[in-house]
N, CA, C and O atoms as a MOPAC input file, in Angstrom:
PM7 MOZYME 1SCF
protein

 N     19.35400 1    16.06000 1    16.94500 1
 C     18.29800 1    15.86200 1    16.27000 1
 C     18.49000 1    14.64200 1    15.95600 1
 O     19.37500 1    14.25700 1    15.19100 1
 N     17.36500 1    13.66900 1    16.73900 1
 C     17.40500 1    12.36700 1    15.85800 1
 C     17.17900 1    11.80800 1    14.35400 1
 O     17.00000 1    12.73600 1    13.56600 1
 N     17.14800 1    10.71400 1    13.84800 1
 C     17.37800 1    10.39700 1    12.65200 1
 C     16.16800 1     8.95200 1    12.93100 1
 O     16.37700 1     8.07200 1    13.76500 1
 N     15.07000 1     9.00400 1    12.11900 1
 C     14.40900 1     7.99900 1    12.33600 1
 C     14.71000 1     7.29800 1    11.06100 1
 O     14.88200 1     7.79200 1     9.94700 1
 N     14.75400 1     5.62600 1    11.56000 1
 C     15.21900 1     4.81400 1     9.82500 1
 C     14.00300 1     4.11700 1     9.53500 1
 O     13.29700 1     3.58600 1    10.39100 1
 N     13.77300 1     4.13200 1     8.28000 1
 C     12.75700 1     3.18700 1     7.72300 1
 C     12.67900 1     2.14600 1     7.16200 1
 O     13.86000 1     1.89100 1     6.92500 1
 N     11.83400 1     0.99400 1     6.60400 1
 C     12.23200 1     0.10500 1     5.72400 1
 C     11.05000 1     0.93100 1     4.73300 1
 O     10.01200 1     1.31000 1     5.27600 1
 N     11.23300 1     1.13300 1     3.54500 1
 C     10.39100 1     0.97700 1     2.86700 1
 C     10.21400 1     0.25800 1     1.89100 1
 O     11.25800 1     0.50200 1     1.28500 1
 N      9.63500 1    -0.51000 1     1.22100 1
 C      9.33900 1    -1.82400 1     0.35700 1
 C      8.32800 1    -1.57900 1    -0.99800 1
 O      7.16800 1    -1.66600 1    -0.59400 1
 N      8.35000 1    -1.40800 1    -1.90500 1
 C      7.68800 1    -0.88600 1    -2.93500 1
 C      7.42200 1    -2.28300 1    -3.53400 1
 O      8.23500 1    -3.18900 1    -3.71500 1
 N      5.95100 1    -2.25000 1    -3.83300 1
 C      4.93100 1    -2.95100 1    -4.75600 1
 C      4.48500 1    -2.65700 1    -5.25400 1
 O      3.48100 1    -2.02900 1    -4.91900 1
 N      4.81700 1    -2.84000 1    -6.44100 1
 C      4.78300 1    -1.98600 1    -8.25700 1
 C      3.53000 1    -3.11400 1    -9.18700 1
 O      3.73100 1    -3.78500 1   -10.19900 1
 N      2.10200 1    -2.94200 1    -8.26200 1
 C      1.25800 1    -3.41300 1    -8.99500 1
 C      0.70200 1    -3.33400 1   -10.63900 1
 O      0.02300 1    -4.03700 1   -11.38700 1
 N      1.24100 1    -2.36700 1   -10.68500 1
 C      0.31900 1    -1.67500 1   -12.97300 1
 C     -0.10800 1    -2.78500 1   -13.27500 1
 O     -0.10000 1    -3.88800 1   -12.72900 1
 N     -0.40300 1    -2.47000 1   -14.00400 1
 C     -1.18200 1    -4.17800 1   -14.90100 1
 C     -1.92500 1    -5.07100 1   -14.36800 1
 O     -2.21500 1    -6.02300 1   -15.09300 1
 N     -2.24900 1    -5.06100 1   -13.51800 1
 C     -2.84700 1    -6.01800 1   -12.86000 1
 C     -3.99000 1    -5.56000 1   -12.33400 1
 O     -4.02000 1    -4.64700 1   -11.50900 1
 N     -5.07500 1    -6.20400 1   -12.80700 1
 C     -6.61700 1    -6.36400 1   -13.00700 1
 C     -7.08300 1    -6.18700 1   -11.35600 1
 O     -6.33900 1    -6.73500 1   -10.54200 1
 N     -8.13000 1    -5.54000 1   -10.89700 1
 C     -8.69600 1    -5.63500 1    -9.85100 1
 C     -9.32100 1    -7.36300 1   -10.10600 1
 O     -9.44800 1    -7.87300 1   -11.21900 1
 N     -9.70700 1    -8.17200 1    -8.54100 1
 C     -9.23500 1    -7.87600 1    -7.57100 1
 C     -7.69500 1    -8.20900 1    -7.05000 1
 O     -7.37100 1    -8.93900 1    -6.11200 1
 N     -7.13500 1    -7.70800 1    -7.64100 1
 C     -5.59900 1    -8.32100 1    -7.65900 1
 C     -4.47100 1    -7.37400 1    -6.81900 1
 O     -3.59300 1    -7.62200 1    -5.99200 1
 N     -4.89100 1    -6.36700 1    -7.36900 1
 C     -3.79700 1    -5.17700 1    -6.24900 1
 C     -4.64400 1    -5.06800 1    -4.75900 1
 O     -3.85200 1    -4.79400 1    -3.85700 1
 N     -5.99300 1    -5.20700 1    -4.30100 1
 C     -5.83300 1    -5.69400 1    -3.04400 1
 C     -5.14500 1    -6.93700 1    -2.49200 1
 O     -4.25800 1    -6.87200 1    -1.64200 1
 N     -5.75700 1    -8.45900 1    -3.20000 1
 C     -5.46500 1    -9.51700 1    -2.80000 1
 C     -3.74200 1    -9.41800 1    -2.59800 1
 O     -3.16700 1    -9.95700 1    -1.65200 1
 N     -3.18500 1    -8.78600 1    -3.45300 1
 C     -1.74200 1    -8.90400 1    -3.68200 1
 C     -0.88500 1    -7.99400 1    -2.57600 1
 O      0.25500 1    -8.40700 1    -2.36200 1
 N     -1.25600 1    -6.94400 1    -1.93700 1
 C     -1.17500 1    -6.04100 1    -1.20800 1
 C     -1.58800 1    -6.86200 1     0.07600 1
 O     -0.65300 1    -7.31600 1     0.73500 1
 N     -2.58800 1    -7.05200 1     0.41300 1
 C     -2.56500 1    -8.04900 1     1.74800 1
 C     -1.66200 1    -9.33100 1     2.31900 1
 O     -1.22800 1    -9.66200 1     3.42200 1
 N     -1.60800 1    -9.97800 1     0.69900 1
 C     -0.33500 1   -10.69200 1     1.17400 1
 C      1.02400 1   -10.32700 1     1.45800 1
 O      1.70600 1   -11.03500 1     2.19900 1
 N      1.50600 1    -9.21300 1     0.89600 1
 C      2.98200 1    -8.58200 1     1.14100 1
 C      2.65400 1    -7.88100 1     2.43400 1
 O      3.48800 1    -8.20100 1     3.28100 1
 N      1.98300 1    -7.25700 1     2.78200 1
 C      1.47600 1    -6.23700 1     4.06200 1
 C      1.84400 1    -7.36600 1     4.98300 1
 O      2.78200 1    -7.16800 1     5.75500 1
 N      0.92200 1    -9.09500 1     5.00900 1
 C      1.28600 1   -10.28300 1     6.13600 1
 C      2.62000 1   -10.81600 1     6.34800 1
 O      3.03500 1   -11.50200 1     7.28300 1
 N      3.28700 1   -10.33100 1     5.19900 1
 C      5.12700 1   -11.07900 1     5.39900 1
 C      5.87800 1   -10.44700 1     5.53200 1
 O      6.94200 1   -11.02000 1     5.76200 1
 N      5.93300 1    -9.03800 1     5.50300 1
 C      6.87200 1    -8.02500 1     5.81900 1
 C      6.90700 1    -7.87800 1     7.69500 1
 O      6.12600 1    -8.46700 1     8.44200 1
 N      7.78900 1    -7.13800 1     8.04000 1
 C      8.08200 1    -7.06400 1     9.37700 1
 C      7.54900 1    -5.45600 1     9.66500 1
 O      7.71500 1    -4.42000 1     9.02100 1
 N      6.88100 1    -5.73400 1    10.84900 1
 C      6.48400 1    -4.66900 1    11.53800 1
 C      7.24500 1    -3.05900 1    11.46100 1
 O      8.47400 1    -3.00200 1    11.47000 1
 N      6.56900 1    -2.02800 1    11.40000 1
 C      7.07000 1    -1.09200 1    11.03800 1
 C      7.82600 1    -1.00400 1     9.92200 1
 O      8.85500 1    -0.34900 1    10.08700 1
 N      7.60000 1    -1.59800 1     8.47300 1
 C      7.95800 1    -1.26000 1     7.23000 1
 C      6.64900 1    -0.53200 1     6.46100 1
 O      5.47700 1    -0.89600 1     6.36200 1
 N      7.44900 1     0.80700 1     5.89800 1
 C      6.16600 1     1.28000 1     4.90600 1
 C      6.03700 1     0.92600 1     3.59500 1
 O      6.80600 1     1.21400 1     2.67800 1
 N      5.03200 1     0.29200 1     3.54600 1
 C      5.05100 1    -0.28700 1     1.98800 1
 C      4.29900 1     1.13700 1     0.62100 1
 O      3.37000 1     1.94200 1     0.68100 1
 N      5.05800 1     0.87900 1    -0.15700 1
 C      4.73200 1     1.75500 1    -1.34800 1
 C      3.68600 1     1.19200 1    -2.18800 1
 O      4.29400 1     0.28200 1    -2.75100 1
 N      2.48500 1     1.16600 1    -2.62500 1
 C      1.77300 1     0.15400 1    -3.38700 1
 C      1.70100 1     1.28100 1    -4.91000 1
 O      1.77300 1     2.48800 1    -5.13800 1
 N      1.58600 1     0.47200 1    -5.39800 1
 C      1.42800 1     1.19100 1    -7.03200 1
 C      0.77900 1     0.58600 1    -7.70200 1
 O      1.39100 1    -0.36600 1    -8.18500 1
 N     -0.41700 1     0.67800 1    -8.05200 1
 C     -1.20200 1     0.11000 1    -9.38700 1
 C     -1.74800 1     1.55500 1   -10.19200 1
 O     -1.48000 1     2.74300 1   -10.01600 1
 N     -3.07600 1     0.48500 1   -11.61800 1
 C     -3.54000 1     1.31900 1   -12.11400 1
 C     -5.06400 1     1.35800 1   -12.48500 1
 O     -5.68900 1     2.05100 1   -13.28700 1
 N     -5.45100 1     0.32900 1   -11.58200 1
 C     -7.23900 1    -0.77300 1   -11.60700 1
 C     -7.62100 1     0.63600 1   -11.20200 1
 O     -6.98300 1     1.14500 1   -10.28100 1
 N     -8.49000 1     1.25300 1   -11.72700 1
 C     -9.21300 1     2.82500 1   -11.36800 1
 C    -10.31100 1     2.13000 1    -9.61800 1
 O    -10.67800 1     2.88800 1    -8.72100 1
 N    -10.52400 1     0.84700 1    -9.64100 1
 C    -11.18600 1     0.31500 1    -8.56600 1
 C    -10.12400 1     0.38600 1    -7.27600 1
 O    -10.55900 1     0.70600 1    -6.17000 1
 N     -9.24100 1     0.19000 1    -7.40000 1
 C     -8.55900 1    -0.08900 1    -6.14000 1
 C     -8.12100 1     1.50800 1    -5.75500 1
 O     -7.24200 1     1.55900 1    -4.89500 1
 N     -8.54600 1     2.66800 1    -6.20400 1
 C     -8.40500 1     3.67400 1    -5.22300 1
 C     -8.94800 1     4.05900 1    -4.02100 1
 O     -8.63200 1     4.83900 1    -3.12300 1
 N    -10.00200 1     3.17400 1    -4.28500 1
 C    -11.23200 1     2.93700 1    -2.93200 1
 C    -10.47700 1     1.68600 1    -2.02100 1
 O     -9.99500 1     1.58100 1    -0.89300 1
 N    -10.67200 1     0.84100 1    -3.17700 1
 C    -10.85000 1    -0.74000 1    -2.39100 1
 C     -9.35300 1    -1.12400 1    -1.72800 1
 O     -9.12700 1    -2.13800 1    -1.06900 1
 N     -8.45200 1    -0.14000 1    -2.04000 1
 C     -7.00400 1    -0.94300 1    -1.61900 1
 C     -7.06900 1     0.10000 1    -0.32400 1
 O     -7.01400 1    -0.59200 1     0.69300 1
 N     -7.16700 1     1.51600 1     0.01100 1
 C     -7.31400 1     2.03100 1     1.43800 1
 C     -8.09100 1     0.84400 1     2.66200 1
 O     -7.58000 1     0.30900 1     3.64600 1
 N     -9.40900 1     0.74600 1     2.13700 1
 C    -10.72000 1     0.27000 1     2.53100 1
 C     -9.63900 1    -1.21600 1     3.10400 1
 O     -9.40300 1    -1.60700 1     4.24700 1
 N     -9.31200 1    -1.59100 1     2.15500 1
 C     -9.26800 1    -3.34800 1     2.89700 1
 C     -7.93700 1    -3.39200 1     3.71200 1
 O     -7.78400 1    -3.97500 1     4.78600 1
 N     -6.92900 1    -2.62600 1     2.97100 1
 C     -5.59800 1    -2.04100 1     4.43900 1
 C     -5.67000 1    -1.92100 1     5.39500 1
 O     -5.03800 1    -2.52500 1     6.26300 1
 N     -6.86900 1    -0.68500 1     5.59200 1
 C     -7.37700 1    -0.32800 1     7.24400 1
 C     -8.19900 1    -1.66500 1     8.05000 1
 O     -8.23400 1    -2.04900 1     9.21900 1
 N     -8.78100 1    -2.10300 1     6.84900 1
 C    -10.32800 1    -3.06600 1     7.75500 1
 C     -9.00000 1    -4.30400 1     8.26600 1
 O     -9.35300 1    -5.07600 1     9.15800 1
 N     -7.88600 1    -4.43100 1     7.84600 1
 C     -7.17900 1    -5.62700 1     8.28000 1
 C     -5.92200 1    -4.88900 1     9.08000 1
 O     -4.86900 1    -5.50200 1     9.25500 1
 N     -6.08700 1    -3.69600 1     9.49300 1
 C     -5.26100 1    -3.37100 1    10.77800 1
 C     -4.41200 1    -3.05800 1    10.28800 1
 O     -3.60000 1    -3.89800 1    10.67500 1
 N     -3.52000 1    -1.94200 1     9.18400 1
 C     -2.61900 1    -1.27400 1     8.62800 1
 C     -2.89300 1    -0.02300 1     8.36000 1
 O     -3.95700 1     0.26100 1     7.81000 1
 N     -1.97000 1     0.94000 1     8.70700 1
 C     -2.01600 1     2.51800 1     8.58700 1
 C     -2.05900 1     2.58500 1     7.18100 1
 O     -1.34500 1     1.80500 1     6.55100 1
 N     -2.94100 1     3.56800 1     6.44700 1
 C     -2.04700 1     4.57600 1     5.26900 1
 C     -1.53700 1     5.62600 1     6.28900 1
 O     -2.04900 1     5.88800 1     7.37700 1
 N     -0.61300 1     6.08900 1     5.82300 1
 C      0.85800 1     7.07800 1     5.95900 1
 C      0.06400 1     8.82000 1     5.18500 1
 O      0.26300 1     9.96700 1     5.58400 1
 N     -0.69600 1     8.40500 1     4.17300 1
 C     -0.90300 1     9.53900 1     3.54000 1
 C     -2.36400 1     8.95300 1     2.84400 1
 O     -2.64300 1     7.75900 1     2.73000 1
 N     -3.19400 1    10.07300 1     2.42200 1
 C     -4.09600 1    10.05500 1     1.54900 1
 C     -3.62400 1     9.18900 1    -0.01900 1
 O     -2.46400 1     9.16000 1    -0.43100 1
 N     -4.68100 1     8.60500 1    -0.64700 1
 C     -4.05300 1     7.93500 1    -1.62300 1
 C     -4.39000 1     9.03100 1    -2.69100 1
 O     -5.35100 1     9.79800 1    -2.75400 1
 N     -3.05300 1     8.83000 1    -3.70300 1
 C     -2.81700 1     9.79900 1    -4.68000 1
 C     -2.75300 1     9.32000 1    -6.16800 1
 O     -2.09000 1     8.37600 1    -6.59900 1
 N     -3.62400 1    10.20800 1    -6.90800 1
 C     -3.66500 1     9.79400 1    -8.38300 1
 C     -2.78600 1    11.11300 1    -9.23000 1
 O     -2.81700 1    12.34300 1    -9.21200 1
 N     -1.70700 1     9.61100 1   -10.24000 1
 C     -0.63300 1    10.65800 1   -10.90100 1
 C     -0.95000 1    10.34000 1   -12.40500 1
 O     -0.27900 1     9.35800 1   -12.72000 1
 N     -1.46700 1    10.64400 1   -13.11900 1
 C     -1.92900 1     9.75100 1   -14.40600 1
 C     -2.68500 1     8.70000 1   -14.07900 1
 O     -3.41600 1     8.47300 1   -13.11500 1
 N     -2.39500 1     8.09200 1   -15.03600 1
 C     -3.16000 1     6.69300 1   -14.40500 1
 C     -2.50800 1     5.95600 1   -13.31500 1
 O     -3.11600 1     4.92600 1   -13.02300 1
 N     -1.17700 1     6.24100 1   -12.45200 1
 C     -1.33300 1     5.95600 1   -11.74400 1
 C     -1.44600 1     6.17200 1   -10.11100 1
 O     -1.37900 1     7.23200 1    -9.48800 1
 N     -1.59500 1     5.14400 1    -9.73100 1
 C     -2.57800 1     5.14200 1    -7.81800 1
 C     -1.37400 1     4.92600 1    -7.36800 1
 O     -0.79100 1     3.88700 1    -7.67800 1
 N     -0.67900 1     6.05200 1    -6.40100 1
 C      0.22700 1     5.66900 1    -5.05200 1
 C     -0.38700 1     5.58900 1    -3.60200 1
 O     -0.76000 1     6.59700 1    -3.00200 1
 N     -0.46300 1     4.32800 1    -3.08900 1
 C     -0.76500 1     4.05900 1    -1.28600 1
 C      0.28500 1     4.32100 1    -0.74400 1
 O      1.14300 1     4.20800 1    -1.62000 1
 N      0.92500 1     4.72100 1     0.55200 1
 C      1.78600 1     4.64500 1     1.41700 1
 C      0.76400 1     4.07900 1     2.61300 1
 O     -0.25000 1     4.59500 1     3.08400 1
 N      1.66500 1     2.37200 1     3.02400 1
 C      0.97000 1     2.20600 1     3.84300 1
 C      1.77700 1     1.55900 1     4.74600 1
 O      2.51800 1     0.71800 1     4.23800 1
 N      1.89100 1     1.77300 1     6.51100 1
 C      2.80300 1     1.30100 1     7.37600 1
 C      1.94700 1    -0.08000 1     8.08400 1
 O      0.76400 1    -0.28700 1     8.35400 1
 N      2.98900 1    -0.73500 1     8.19400 1
 C      2.87100 1    -1.96400 1     8.94500 1
 C      2.59600 1    -1.59400 1    10.82200 1
 O      3.66700 1    -1.22700 1    11.30500 1
 N      1.88900 1    -1.61000 1    11.47400 1
 C      1.79600 1    -1.52000 1    12.87800 1
 C      3.08700 1    -2.08400 1    13.67100 1
 O      3.47000 1    -3.25300 1    13.71200 1
 N      3.64800 1    -0.97400 1    14.27900 1
 C      4.97300 1    -2.08100 1    15.63900 1
 C      4.20600 1    -2.53600 1    16.79200 1
 O      4.75600 1    -3.18100 1    17.68400 1

């Protein structure tokens, strides 16, 4: 059995009002290495739709559907290789 190694980067944007979760997410994704998985946390309600829409539009991949746990929104995004 082979093991895959993943680089995971946590981007905590809780407390940032919209549109900053989208702006900061895209800026961070542009700066990281290909293959990196980014866990984005936010609590701006509009981010639930805007973050996935914009990261997909920019060519990144959602690893799983957005999740909401209490006020926290969680997104897993992968930078394609």
